[in-house]
N, C-alpha and C positions, 0 to 999 in steps of 0.2 A: 321137708322143712319148707313151709311157706316163706316167701320173701317179699319184701317191699323194695322195688327197684326204681331208681331214677336214672333214665338214660342220659348219656352225655349230650350236650347241645353241640351245635355246629362249631362254636368257638372252642369248646373242649377238644373236639376231634381235630380241628386245625392246629391247636397248640400241640397235641400229641404228635401229629405229622411233622411239625416243625422241630420238636424236641428229638424225634427219632431221625430227622433228616432223611425222610423217605419220600419217594414219588407216590403219586396216586396209585400206580400199579402195585408198588410194594405194600401200600396200606391195604389194598384190596386182597392181596395174598395173605397178609397178616390176619385179616378178618374173615378169611375164607369166602371172599366174594368172587364173582365170575370175572371181573376186570375193573379197570379204573372208571369205566362208565357207570358201574354199579356203585363204586365208592362215592362218586359225585352225588348220587341220589341221597346219601346220608349227610352230605356236607354243604349242600346249596339248594338253590331254587326257591320257589315260593312256599312249598310245603315239603321240607326235607323229611325223609323217613327217620323213625326212631330206631336206634340200635337196640337189638334185643339183648337181654342178659346173656343168652347163649353165645352170641357173637362176641360180646365183651369178654366173656370168660375165656373163649378160645384165644383171643388176641392176648389177654393177660397171661394165660398159660404159656403161649409161645414166647412171650417176652421174658418170663422169669424161670421157666424150667429149662434144664439142659436138653439137648437133643435126645439123649437116652431116656430121661424122665418123660418127655413128651411121647416118645415111642412106646413107653410102658402104658400110658393113658390110651393110646390108639390100640394097643394090644388088648387091653381090658375091654375096650369098646367092641373089638372084633370077637371077643369071647362070648358076648351076648348078641352077636349078629350084626352089629353096626360097623361096617367096614368102610374105611377111608383110604382112598388112593389118590396120589397126586395126579391132577388132570394136566395134560399137555396144553401149552398155550393154544388157544383157539378151540380146544375140545369142548364140546357141549357138556354142560353140567346139568344134572336133573334138577 
């Protein structure tokens, strides 16, 4: 299914962070980013990065699905070779 996607702007992301009452580190975890330094690349600076639809989908799924439902999604991904494991703090991510 082709999609037309409009990414959230920095204000949208700041509003979400405020509504969720999360730190930059927690937001990075929500969006599967390496750390809060990566989160800031989407929320500030002269040329903030655009959030991909894939990252937005992951965050939305983590917000609305139960842990069991999200685990089912990860299990389905693993079934076709896409394995996701939690990285320890400071561990290098590919």
